[in-house]
C-alpha positions in Angstrom: 82.0 -280.1 46.5 79.0 -282.0 45.1 79.5 -280.4 41.7 83.0 -281.8 41.6 81.8 -285.2 42.6 79.3 -285.1 39.7 82.1 -284.2 37.3 84.2 -287.1 38.7 81.3 -289.5 38.3 80.8 -288.3 34.7 84.5 -289.0 34.1 84.4 -292.5 35.6 81.2 -293.3 33.8 83.0 -293.0 30.4 86.2 -294.9 31.2 84.8 -298.4 30.7 85.8 -298.8 27.1 88.6 -296.3 26.9 90.6 -298.3 29.4 90.3 -301.5 27.4 90.6 -300.3 23.8 94.3 -299.3 23.8 95.0 -302.6 25.6 93.1 -304.8 23.0 96.1 -305.5 20.7 98.2 -306.5 23.8 95.4 -308.6 25.3 94.7 -310.2 21.9 98.4 -311.3 21.7 98.7 -312.4 25.3 95.5 -314.4 25.5 95.3 -315.4 21.8 91.9 -313.8 21.2 90.0 -313.8 18.0 88.4 -310.7 16.5 85.0 -312.0 17.7 86.3 -312.3 21.3 87.5 -308.7 21.1 84.0 -307.6 20.2 82.7 -309.7 23.1 84.8 -307.7 25.5 82.8 -304.6 24.4 79.4 -306.3 24.3 79.7 -308.1 27.7 80.5 -304.8 29.3 77.3 -303.2 28.0 74.8 -306.1 28.6 74.6 -306.1 32.4 74.0 -302.4 32.5 71.4 -302.6 29.8 69.5 -305.1 32.1 69.9 -303.1 35.3 69.4 -299.6 34.0 65.6 -299.8 33.3 65.2 -300.2 37.1 67.8 -297.6 38.0 65.2 -294.9 38.4 63.2 -297.0 40.9 66.3 -298.1 42.8 67.7 -294.6 43.1 64.3 -293.3 44.4 63.8 -296.1 46.9 67.4 -296.5 48.1 68.6 -293.0 47.6 71.2 -291.6 45.3 74.1 -292.0 47.6 73.5 -295.6 48.5 73.4 -296.5 44.8 76.5 -294.4 44.0 78.6 -296.0 46.7 77.5 -299.5 45.7 78.4 -298.9 42.1 81.9 -297.5 43.1 82.6 -300.6 45.3 81.7 -303.0 42.5 83.7 -300.9 40.0 86.8 -301.4 42.1 86.2 -305.1 42.5 85.5 -305.7 38.8 88.5 -303.7 37.7 90.8 -305.7 40.1 89.3 -309.0 38.7 90.2 -307.9 35.2 93.7 -307.0 36.3 94.2 -310.4 37.9 92.5 -312.5 35.1 94.7 -315.3 33.7 92.2 -316.4 31.1 89.5 -315.0 28.8 86.6 -316.3 30.9 87.8 -314.4 34.0 88.4 -311.3 32.0 84.9 -311.5 30.6 83.5 -311.9 34.2 85.5 -308.8 35.3 84.2 -306.8 32.3 80.7 -307.8 33.1 81.1 -306.6 36.7 82.6 -303.4 35.4 79.6 -302.9 33.2 77.2 -303.6 36.0 78.9 -301.0 38.2 80.1 -298.3 35.9 77.0 -298.1 33.6 74.6 -296.7 36.2 77.1 -293.9 36.9 76.2 -292.5 33.5 72.6 -292.0 34.5 73.6 -291.0 38.0 75.6 -287.9 37.0 72.8 -286.5 34.9 70.2 -287.5 37.5 72.1 -285.5 40.2 72.4 -282.6 37.8 68.7 -282.7 37.2 68.1 -282.8 41.0 70.3 -279.8 41.7 69.7 -277.4 38.8 66.7 -276.1 36.9 66.1 -274.5 33.5 69.0 -273.3 31.5 71.4 -274.1 34.4 70.4 -277.7 34.2 70.9 -277.8 30.5 74.3 -276.1 30.8 75.3 -278.6 33.6 74.3 -281.6 31.4 76.4 -280.2 28.5 79.4 -279.8 30.9 79.0 -283.4 32.1 79.0 -284.5 28.5 82.2 -282.5 27.9 83.8 -284.2 30.9 82.8 -287.6 29.6 84.4 -286.8 26.2 87.5 -285.5 27.9 87.8 -288.8 29.7 87.7 -290.6 26.4 90.5 -288.3 25.2 92.9 -288.5 28.1 92.6 -292.1 29.2 93.8 -293.7 26.0 96.7 -291.2 25.8 97.8 -292.1 29.3 97.5 -295.8 28.7 99.4 -295.6 25.4 102.4 -294.6 27.5 101.6 -296.8 30.5 100.8 -300.2 28.9 104.1 -300.6 27.0 105.9 -300.1 30.3 103.7 -301.9 32.7 101.6 -304.3 30.6 97.9 -304.3 29.7 96.8 -305.1 33.3 97.9 -301.6 34.3 94.8 -300.3 32.5 92.5 -302.1 34.8 94.6 -301.1 37.8 94.1 -297.5 36.8 90.3 -298.0 36.7 90.4 -299.5 40.2 92.4 -296.5 41.5 89.9 -294.0 40.0 87.0 -295.9 41.4 88.6 -296.0 44.8 89.4 -292.3 44.8 85.7 -291.5 43.9 84.5 -293.8 46.6 86.7 -292.0 49.2 85.5 -288.6 48.1 81.8 -289.6 48.0 81.7 -291.2 51.5 81.5 -287.9 53.5 79.5 -286.1 50.8 75.9 -285.0 51.5 73.6 -285.6 48.6 70.3 -283.6 49.0 67.9 -286.3 48.2 65.6 -288.1 50.6 64.7 -291.8 49.6 61.1 -292.4 49.1 59.3 -295.7 49.8 56.4 -294.6 47.6 58.2 -295.6 44.4 56.5 -298.9 43.8 57.0 -301.1 40.8 53.6 -300.0 39.4 54.5 -296.4 39.7 57.9 -296.9 38.2 56.4 -298.7 35.2 53.9 -295.9 34.8 56.8 -293.4 34.7 58.7 -295.5 32.2 55.6 -295.8 30.0 55.1 -292.1 30.0 58.8 -291.7 29.0 58.5 -294.2 26.2 55.2 -292.8 24.9 56.7 -289.3 24.6 57.3 -288.6 20.9 60.0 -286.0 21.7 61.9 -288.4 24.0 61.6 -291.4 21.6 63.1 -289.3 18.8 66.0 -288.3 21.1 66.5 -292.0 22.2 66.6 -293.0 18.5 69.5 -290.6 17.9 71.3 -292.0 21.0 71.1 -295.6 19.9 72.2 -294.7 16.3 75.2 -292.9 17.7 76.0 -296.0 19.8 75.9 -298.2 16.7 78.3 -295.9 14.9 80.7 -295.6 17.9 80.8 -299.3 18.9 80.0 -300.9 15.6 82.2 -298.8 13.2 84.9 -297.1 15.2 85.8 -299.1 18.3 86.0 -302.8 17.2 87.5 -302.2 13.8 90.1 -299.6 14.4 92.7 -301.9 16.1 92.2 -304.5 13.4 92.5 -301.9 10.6 95.7 -300.4 12.0 97.5 -303.4 13.3 96.5 -306.3 11.0 95.7 -304.5 7.7 98.0 -301.5 7.7 100.7 -303.0 10.0 101.0 -300.0 12.3 102.5 -300.5 15.8 99.8 -301.4 18.5 101.0 -298.4 20.6 99.4 -296.1 18.0 95.9 -297.4 18.6 95.6 -295.5 21.9 96.5 -292.1 20.4 94.1 -292.7 17.5 91.3 -293.4 19.9 92.2 -290.2 21.7 92.1 -288.3 18.5 88.6 -289.5 17.9 87.6 -288.5 21.5 89.3 -285.1 21.0 86.9 -284.5 18.1 84.0 -285.5 20.4 85.3 -283.1 23.1 85.6 -280.3 20.6 82.1 -280.9 19.3 80.7 -280.8 22.8 82.4 -277.4 23.4 81.1 -275.7 20.2 77.4 -276.7 20.7 76.5 -273.8 23.0 78.1 -271.3 20.5 76.3 -272.8 17.6 72.9 -272.7 19.1 73.3 -269.0 19.8 73.5 -268.4 16.0 71.3 -271.2 14.7 68.1 -272.9 15.6 68.7 -276.1 17.5 67.2 -278.4 14.9 69.5 -276.7 12.3 72.5 -277.4 14.5 71.4 -281.1 14.9 70.9 -281.4 11.1 74.3 -279.9 10.4 76.0 -282.2 12.9 74.2 -285.3 11.4 75.3 -284.4 7.9 78.8 -283.8 9.0 78.9 -287.1 10.8 77.6 -289.0 7.8 80.3 -287.5 5.5 83.0 -288.1 8.1 82.1 -291.8 8.4 82.2 -292.2 4.6 85.6 -290.5 4.6 86.9 -292.8 7.3 85.7 -295.9 5.4 87.8 -294.8 2.4 90.9 -293.9 4.4 94.0 -296.1 4.0 96.9 -294.0 5.5 97.6 -293.0 9.1 97.1 -289.3 8.3 93.7 -289.9 6.6 92.6 -292.2 9.4 93.4 -289.6 12.0 91.6 -286.9 10.1 88.6 -289.2 9.6 88.5 -290.1 13.3 88.7 -286.4 14.3 85.8 -285.5 12.0 83.7 -288.5 13.1 84.3 -287.5 16.7 83.3 -283.9 16.2 80.0 -284.9 14.6 79.3 -287.4 17.3 80.1 -285.0 20.1 78.0 -282.3 18.7 74.9 -284.5 18.3 75.2 -286.4 21.6 75.8 -283.3 23.7 72.8 -281.5 22.2 70.8 -284.7 22.5 71.6 -285.3 26.2 70.8 -281.7 27.2 67.4 -281.9 25.6 66.6 -285.3 27.3 67.5 -283.7 30.6 65.3 -280.7 29.9 62.4 -283.0 28.9 62.4 -284.9 32.2 59.9 -283.9 34.8 60.9 -283.7 38.6 59.1 -287.0 39.1 60.8 -288.8 36.2 64.4 -287.6 36.4 65.8 -290.9 37.4 63.5 -292.9 35.1 64.2 -290.8 32.1 67.9 -290.8 32.4 68.0 -294.5 33.1 65.9 -295.3 29.9 68.2 -292.9 28.0 71.3 -294.8 29.2 69.6 -298.1 28.6 69.1 -297.5 24.9 72.7 -296.4 24.5 73.9 -299.6 26.2 71.6 -301.7 24.0 73.1 -300.1 21.0 76.6 -300.7 22.4 75.8 -304.4 23.0 74.4 -305.1 19.6 76.8 -302.9 17.5 79.9 -305.2 17.4 77.7 -308.1 16.1 76.2 -305.8 13.5 
């Protein structure tokens, strides 16, 4: 039961942007948004989480995993409903900020719970499966919304997020999470743990990969694809959702082949191959001008991103000590959200 809840949390932790991206052309038309305002909808989602996440490890240790989980899910439902009811851009931004404040910690939560429950290769395998679930979310949600939004309007995307958050809340209420809160986690001890994480050369190199991937995803792919397809190439806005799903399908495929690749290659060789493939795919996408070429480019960019991020996340989980599970994963998620926040501006 608890493993299923971890997978559900992993799914919800990745839906923050997939629920809004297929709706962006419709929101842009309904509320008369500029391209900069479209980027703000991505950035404002990331910023609150980037501020909170550095303290996630301390909060989860002092308050307990379950308390923090239930609080995040309640705020997720409220933020999603605020977005669904928003009549102007300011309220929509407020709802997105509340979504970011609530959904962002769930990314660290699912990997923290996996680290609590599993050891050794089982922990690494669980982290890789959680990553695969996250990528699957990014595949399926835009596809569902590409069918739902033309029928029910863009507000239905946020209603779907509220329903998923509510379902997770109901399932999590009776669950027993085997972790006892500790009052010993003081601010000084938390800062000492955070410093040990940031001083680790291995972890810092893994964090650098994470933030670079965030810049590629949220600076290259997410903000510019709707503008490229709708404004420059004059495709129907309904095609934006399937195109995002195609990109996510590549990430999902990349996450699935990692374990097979590391059986036949050294892990650094796998990472190097994935990075080279990603670089070539981004250059190919930049030169694409037709729907078929854009789709192929997105699929390849997704495969490279999924391979790199899955391997990267598994190694971060393995590098965390029992005392620093929460702190390590919170810092890891923080650097990703920082990259997400600054990428649209870049």
